[in-house]
Structure formats: structure tokens, C-alpha cells
N, C-alpha and C positions, 0 to 999 in steps of 0.2 A: 298623656291627657286621660286616655281610657283607664290607665291605672289609678290616677287620683280619683276618678268618678267612682271605680270600684271600692276604693278605700273608704270614700265618704258614704257609699251605700251600706258597706259593712258597719261602719261606726254608728250609722242610724239604725241598723238591725240590732246592734248591741245595746244601744239605749232603749230600744222598744222592748227587748227581751228582759232588760234589767227592770224596766218599770212593770212589765208584767209579773216578774218574779217578786218584786216589792209588794204589789198588790195581792199577790197569792198568800204571801207570808203574813200580811196585815190582816187578811180574812181567816187564816188558819189559826191565829193566836189572838182572838178578841180579848180585850181587858175584862175583868171580872167586874161587873157593875154591882155585885152585892156586897162587896167589901170596900170601905172607903179608902181612897188612894191618898196616901200622904207623901208629899214630896219634901225632900231636904235640899238645901243648896248643893250638897256633894252630888246627889242622885240627879239633879237637873243638869248640872254641869257635865257629869258622866254621860248622860243621855244625848246632850247636844254634841259632845266630842264624838260619839258613835255615829251620830246622824251626819256629822260633817265629814266622816271619812267614807269616801266612795267605795263601793264594793264593785269589783270589776266582773263582768260576766265570765271572763276567761278564768277566773279562779275556781269557778264551779263547773266549768265545762265537762270535765272528765265524769263526774257524778251524774250530771244531766244526760250525757251520752249513754251512760249505763242504764239510766232509767228508761230512756227511750228505747234502747236495744231490749229490754226486758218487756216492756209494754207491746213492742211490735213482734215479739217472738210468738211461736206457735202456743195455741191454748194449752196443749199438753205439757209443754215446758213451764208455762206459768203455774199450772196446777201443781206440778213436780215441786217447784220452789215452795209453794204455799205448804204442801204436805211435809217437806223436809223442815220448814219452820216449826210447824205444829209439833212434829216429833221431837225436835230439840227442846223446845220450851216446855212441853207437856202442860200447856195452859190453854184455857179457852180465850181466844183473841177475837176482837171485832175486826171487821173488814178494815177499818182505819188503822188499827195496830198492826195488821198484816201489811198494809201498804207502807207504813213506816219502816218496818223491818226488812221486807224483801222488794218493795216497789211494785207489787203486783196489785192494781186497782180492781179489787172485786166488784165494788159497786159500779164501776164504769164499764165492765166487760161482763155482760149477761151470760155468755157462754161459760166463762170461768166460774161465775157464781152458781149457775145451775149444775155444772159438772161437780163442784165441790159439795154442793148440798146433796147430791145423789151418789157420792163417792162412798164406797164401803169402808174406807180408811179414815174417813172424816165424819165427825158427829156435829150436827147443826142444831143449836139450841136457841132459836129465835133470833138472836143478833150475834150470836158468837159461834166460832168454829173451833173445834178440839179435835186431837187426834184419838182415833179408836183403833186399839189393837185388836187382833184375832181373838186373843184371850184376855179377859179382864183380870189380870193378876196384879196383886199390889206387893207381894213380897215372897221370900223363900218358901215359906210354909205353904202358901197357895200353889207355887211353882211345883213343889214336890207332890203334893196331892193331885195335882193335874197329870204329872208324869206317871203316877201309880195308876191312874185310871185307865192308861193305855198300856197293857202289858206288852204289846208288839212294839212300843216306842212311840215317840212323837218327834216330828221334825223340829230341828233347831229353828228353822226359818219361820215356824208357826208361833214361837214364843220370844224370839230374840228382840221384838219390839214392844214386849209387854210393859216393861219398866226399865229405867236407865241402867240398873246394875244387874240384869238378869243373866248376862254372860258370865260375870263373876261368881255369881250364885250357882250357875250350872257346873262351872269348873270345880268350885269348893265341894259341892255335893259330889261329884264324880271322884275327887281326891279322897273324900271321906267314906266312899263306898255306899253311899245312900241311894246312888242310882247306877 
């Protein structure tokens, strides 16, 4: 009898979580009111077919567990995830875009937000975060001129994150005898 009660309780929890997820996704993607919405018979039948198919909570459990683990992780681990994403993409991203990519809720965690704003590897431009390398180099010519400014040499660690192909440019310059 206790097993049946536990099963019923679990089913109710799943239904509650499903309704929560549905309401969150409905809020996350509001329809665009500025454009007129035309419906065709095919689109309405397709929409009703999608609506009639139930989405099981258990189908998304693994992703939700991953999100939960990330959000409960230490602030430093979350900051590292964000910096890694910014380094990979090399784009200025909003907190919402960062949340979509690596599940770190910057707006919901003041410690992460403040740490990113004050991090020396992150540049904050009003509403966007971007990666900031130690040396602002855009290509091989700027790399070579920087290396020539330091006759005693410069550490590879100082320039390896300057731009995506910096390591290949260093190897090519070394092979060509330019450095």
C-alpha cells in the first residue's frame, strides 16, 4: 500500500514539474505581436497534433539534472564555465545567451555577476560580456610586432588566447625563422 502511495505521489510531482516547465517555456517564447499571425489549415492541425502529444518529464530529466548541478556548483566553477564559453565563441554575449549555452544564470546569481564584471579576463559592456585577452592582437602581423617589442622573449601563455589561430601563427613564424 505504501508503494502505491509513493507512486501516486511521484506521478503528482511529475505532473507539477511538467506544468511548471510548460509555463516557463510559454513565458520564454512569447508570440511576436508586431507581426500578423496567419494560420493555415496545415499549421493548425500540426499545432494541435503537437499539443496532443504529452511530453514526459522523464524525457528531459538528464538535462535538468545537469542544469541543477551547474547552478548548485561553486561560484568559481560557474565563472570558469562562462569564461570558457566566451573564449570559445569570441563574441559579446548577453546573460540570457550565456544561460542558454552553459546553463549559468548570471542574472539570478549576484556573486557570479559581480565576479564576472570585475574579472580581468572578461570585458563588460553594459549588457554584454566578452572575453578579454591579455594582449589585444588581431593577427599575425600584430603578434610579430609584439614579440619584437620584447627582445628577451614573451611567454606563450601571455599570447595563446589572443585570437583563435595564434598557436598556428607562432609555429609558422618559428618555422620561417621570423622569431
